[in-house]
C-alpha positions in Angstrom: -19.7 -42.4 64.8 -19.9 -43.7 69.3 -23.8 -43.4 69.3 -23.7 -45.7 65.8 -21.6 -48.3 67.6 -23.4 -48.3 70.7 -26.5 -48.8 68.3 -25.3 -51.1 66.3 -26.4 -49.7 63.8 -24.9 -47.6 59.8 -26.1 -45.3 58.8 -26.2 -44.5 54.5 -23.8 -41.5 55.3 -21.1 -43.6 57.2 -21.8 -46.2 54.2 -21.3 -43.3 51.6 -18.4 -41.9 53.4 -16.8 -45.2 53.7 -16.8 -46.3 50.0 -15.4 -42.4 49.2 -12.8 -43.1 51.0 -12.3 -46.5 50.0 -12.9 -45.6 46.2 -10.8 -42.2 46.6 -7.6 -45.0 48.4 -8.1 -46.9 45.5 -7.4 -44.8 42.8 -4.1 -43.3 44.4 -3.5 -47.4 44.2 -4.0 -46.9 39.9 -2.1 -43.3 40.3 1.2 -44.1 39.4 3.6 -46.5 37.3 5.4 -47.9 40.9 1.6 -48.1 42.7 0.1 -50.0 39.6 2.5 -52.8 39.0 2.4 -53.5 42.9 -1.7 -53.5 42.7 -1.8 -55.5 39.7 0.6 -58.2 41.3 -1.1 -58.2 44.5 -4.8 -59.1 42.6 -2.3 -61.4 40.8 -1.2 -63.3 44.0 -4.9 -63.0 46.0 -7.5 -63.4 43.5 -5.0 -64.7 40.3 -6.6 -62.9 38.7 -6.5 -58.8 37.6 -9.5 -56.7 37.6 -9.8 -53.2 36.1 -10.3 -50.2 38.0 -13.9 -49.5 36.8 -14.4 -53.3 38.0 -13.1 -52.6 42.0 -15.2 -48.6 41.6 -18.4 -50.1 40.5 -18.0 -53.3 43.3 -17.3 -50.6 46.0 -20.5 -48.7 44.4 -22.3 -51.9 44.9 -22.1 -52.7 47.9 -25.0 -51.3 50.0 -26.0 -49.8 53.6 -28.0 -53.4 54.3 -24.8 -55.4 53.6 -22.8 -53.6 55.9 -24.8 -53.7 58.9 -25.1 -57.5 58.7 -21.1 -57.6 58.2 -21.0 -55.0 61.0 -23.3 -56.6 63.2 -22.2 -60.3 62.1 -18.1 -59.8 63.0 -20.0 -58.0 66.5 -17.8 -55.2 64.9 -19.4 -52.7 67.6 -17.7 -55.0 70.9 -15.0 -55.3 69.5 -14.6 -51.3 68.7 -16.3 -49.9 72.2 -14.4 -52.5 74.6 
C-alpha cells in the first residue's frame, strides 16, 4: 500500500477491496432494526431522500478505478498520507 501511495496509483485490487469493504459496511448498517432506522434517518437528513440498499450497492459497484484515481490525485490524498 505504501508503494501505491508513493507512486500515486491505485490498483484495481485496491479498488475492489475498498468496494467490498464499503458494501459490507452498508449491509451491516441495514442488519438490525435499530441500525436500519438510523441509516434511513441519516439519509433523510443528509440527502433529503432515502435510497434502497440495492441502489446503494449498485452505486458502489459502479465506481471505477479511474474515478478513484482521479479523486485520489485531485484531493492530494497521497501527500496527506505519506507525510
